[in-house]
C-alpha positions, 0 to 999 in steps of 0.5 A: 500500500502507499500512504507516504513514507514515515519519518526516519528514526534512529530505531529503524532497522535497515538492510538491503535485500537483492540490492533493494534498500529496506527500512523497517519503522519501529511502529511496524513491530508494535502495530503487528503485535497489537493486531496479532490477536493473541496478546494472552499468549506472547509466544504466539504473538511473536510468531505472528509478528515474525510471519507478518514481517516475512509476508509483507516483506515478500509482498513488497519484494514482489513489487520491487523485483517486478519493477526492476524487471519492467525496467525501473529500479525500485527506490526502496521498501519501507515497512511501517504502521500501515503495512508497507510500500515499495517506492518506484517511479510509476510515471516511467512505466507504461500503464500495463507495466505499472499494473504488472508491478502492482499485481506482483505484490499479492502474487508474491504472497500467494506464491509464498502461501502455495510453497507453505501448503506444498510443504505441508501436503508433501509431509515435510511439515515440522513437528514443533508446535511453534513452527506449525503455528508459523505455517498456519500464520503464513497461509492465513496472512498471505491469503487474507491480506493478499485477497484484501489487497486486490479489492478496488480500495485505494491506496491498496494495490487493487485500488491503484490497479483500478485507477490505472485501468480506469485512467486508460479507459477515460483519462478525464474521469478515470481517477475520479471513478476509481476513488468513488469505487474505493470510497464505496468499497471502504464504506461497505467493508467498514459497515460489515466489520462493525456488524461482526464487532471487528472494530479494529478493521472497521476503523481501518476501512473507515480511515480509507473511506475518509482519505478517498473522500478527501481526495474526491473533494480535492479533485472536485475543487480542482475541477471548479477552480481550473482555468485550463480546459485540459487540466485533467491530463496532468 
């Protein structure tokens, strides 16, 4: 997902993976711990955090390696409170190449999930309870978050894919259409999670609905105040 880069802190974890710079903001660990759902079992929570780190890193590496394959060297990967993002120069890629890069994130997660399932089916699953739990978490995270990322919900991958495709269909209205769809999707998901008393995810989707509303409002104001007949082509 893409919500802007968090501030650099002296507590960031930094390393390079396959030549791509990676930075992990300290709030990433805290938020993953909070959403683990196993706060009564600290050991299980730590396993979840480790699996979330691996899964989100693999997801963002999918974007990064696909961007490199499409001809644009990725700037870097950041894991932070809202998940993670891979920075690359989207404007240097054609729309279809951009779509390939965007879909490669969930695709990498699905490949990781498939590898874990294949190990289990082949009978190579470890007997240690902690490792078995880790395999379960890896399947759950990459399935659930991978599917969620493909929803037409900006700034998730699916929302950016929708914006790119609709922009090709209608350069004038495509961006606005994508944010309308994203606003409606986020609103429906927020209401759904409220009905099952999942207040954390309801708040998450509500926040996405808010930022899409703000973007739509900004686009509307730009349309009203622009003196240029083709301002929307920028």
